[in-house]
N, C-alpha and C positions, 0 to 999 in steps of 0.2 A: 429081559432086555427089551428096550423100546424098539418097536417096529421101524425099519428103515426102508426108504425107497430103493429102487434098483438103478443101476447105471442105464442111462437112456431115458429115464422118466423125466417129465417136465413137472416142476414143483413151484409152489408159491412161497416166496421168502421175503423177509423184511431185513433191510440192511441195518446191522447193529453197530458196526465199527468200520470206519474208512481209514486205511493206511496208504502210504505211498506206493506199496507194492501189491495192493489188492484190498478186498473187503471181506469182512466176516458177516454172515447172514444167519438168521433164525428161520427154520423151515416151519411155516405157519400151520401146515397140515400134519406135522409130526412133533408132538410135545417133547421138548428138551433136546431136539436134534439141531445141530448147527452145521454150517457149511462154509467153504472158503472159495472166493472167486479171485483167481490170480489176475493181475492187471492186464495180462494178454487176453483174458477172457471177458473183460469188462466191456470193450467196444472193438469193433472191427476197424475203427478209425485210429490214427496215431494219437496217443495220449501224452500230452505234456503235463497237464495237471489233472489227476484222477478225479478231483473234486468238481471238475466241470462236467463230469459224466454221471456221478453217483452222489447221493446224499444220505446221511443217517436217517433211519425211519422210512425211507422210500420202500414201497412194495413193488417187487418185480417178479417175473416168471423166469425160471432158469432151468437148464437141463443138467441132470446129474451126470458127471463124467467118471467119477471114481467113488467107491464106498469103502471106508475104513471101519470095519465092524468093531475092532478092539477099542477105538477111540470114539465111537459113536459120532463120527464126523465125516463129511463128504466134500468132494471137490465139485463145484458146479460152474456152469458157464452161462453168461448172458448172451454171448455172441451167437450161440447155437439155437436161439429162440427168435423167430421172426416177430415183427411187430404185430402181425395178425394173430399168430399163435399165442403171444403174450396177452393180447386183448381177450381172446377166447378163454384162456386158462384162468385169468384173474376174474373174469365175469362168472365162470363156473364156480370158482371158490366163493365169491360173494353170494351166489345163489345157494350154495350149500350151507353157508353160515346163516343165511336168512331163513332157510327151511328148518334148520335145527332150532333156531330161536322161536319159530312158529310152533314147533312141537312143545317147546318149553312153556309158551303162553297157553297152549291148549291144555296142558297138564294143570297149570295154575288155575285156569278158569274153571276146570272141573274138580278142583280140590284134590287132585291125585298126584302121585309121584311121576317124575319125568320118565322113569323106566317103564311105568305102566302105559303111558301114552306112546312111548317109543315102541314097545312090544306089540300093542294092539292096533296102532295106526301106521307107524313108519315101516315096521317090518313087513306086513302084508303088502303095502304099497310098493316097497322096494323089490318084492318078488315078481312084480309085474312091470314096473317102470324102472328105467335106468337110474333116475335120480328122483328124489322127493319133489324137486322143483318141477320136473316133467309131470308128475302125478298131480301136483297142485294146479298147474296150467290146464291139465285135462279136466279137472273138476269144474273149471270155469266154462268148459265147452260141453262136457258130457257128465253131468253130476251122477246119473244113475250108475254108470260103469264104475266110477270111483267108489261110490257109496256101497256097491256090492262087496267091496273088500274091507269096509270099515264098520265096526260095531255101531249100532244105532245111537248109543249114548254119546258118541263123539261127533256125530254128523252135523248137528246144528251149529255148534261152536266152531267146528272145523270150516264149515262153509262161510261163516261170518269172518273168521280170521283170514282165510284165503282171499275172500272178496276185498278185504281192506288192504292186504299186503302184497298180493301177487298180481302181475299184469298178464292178461290173456295173450297167448302167442299170436303174432301177426305174420301173415304170409305176404310176400311181395313178388310181383311179376312185372315185366316191362318189355317194351318194344319200341320200334322207331317208325314214326309217321313221316312220309315224304309228301309234301304238298306244294303244288305250283299252280299259278294262274296267269294266263296271258292278258288278263284284264288290266287296264290302266289303274284300276283300284285293287290290284292284286293283293296288296298288303291287308286291306280291309276284308277281302274275301277269305284270306287265310285266317285272320283273326276270328271271323265269323265261324269258320269251320272248327277252330279250336274251342270256341265257346260252345258249339254244338256237342263236341266231345265231352266237355265237362258236365254239361246238362244231362248227358246220358248216363252218368255215374250214379248208382244207387248202392247203399250198403258197403261202400268202400271209399277210401281217400285216393284222389287222382291228382298227380302232379305232372306238369308238362314243362320240359326244358328245351330251349332252342339249342340245337347242336350244329348249326351252320349249314349253308347250302340247301335251305328249304327242308331240312330234316329236324324232327322234334322227337325227343325221348319222352315216352309216356310211361309213367311209373304208377302202378296201382297197388295199394296196400289194404288188406282186409284180414279179419280173424280166420277166414277160411280160404284155402287155396282155390277151390272151385269157384267161389264167389269172385275172388280177385281175377281169375282167368276170364270169367264171363264178362265182368265189367271192362276188362282190357279190350276184349273183342267188341263189346258194344260201343265203347268210346271211339275206337278206331273206325268202326263202320259208320258211326254218326259223322265223324270228321270227313271221311271220304265221300259220303253221300252229299254232304253240304258243299264241298269244293267242286264236285262233279256237276251238281245242279247249277252252279255258277259258271260252268264252262271250264273249270280247271281239271287238274289231274291229282289223284291221290293213290298212295300205296302204303302198305303196312307190313312190317317184318317183326315177328316176335323174337326177343332175345332170350337166350338161355333155355 
């Protein structure tokens, strides 16, 4: 019998049929398993026309509410999955499919069967990492650690495939700069301070947004958390030094 998810699990499904009283879905992570979403579980809003909320072939994340083993069918709910959880679940599903496809390409490039590539590459990586995608991202940052788990014959082609198909993880930190100047040219003084902040950034992307009341959100993104945190500190210090040199005041508060 095909493996089934359990009640409470969040699954990825494709809508296969829309009816007036609900929708039938295919569970994309479980071959041959279908589910049903009653109209009351399609949306928390009042539904006059169900087709305004769902369409055939739409991919959604849903929570399993009941499992009928004898029929190999489940009751699932869209309303029990927040927009954020849905985004995360679908992204994880896409990453999983992408990783599996990469193993297929790896096997093909080496003229070997998929099972061989899976057994010698995927299995040892999954013993250390939660997902293959995590392992592939780690390879971009710490090749030696990942290659210590993978036989040498796979390493060159794996590195090439990962480099072309996987993005390195990016870390983000942010804070709030408060800048003020009593000068008649205060606006220009503040602009100069913000320019000093951006010039102080190295090895990271810096974005600055006006938040009102002389407050500016500074967002720093890098491939390494420590680098991002260091750049955030450097940019805020540069801005404060610039504004204080011009007779103004500055303060910084890190968020999160």
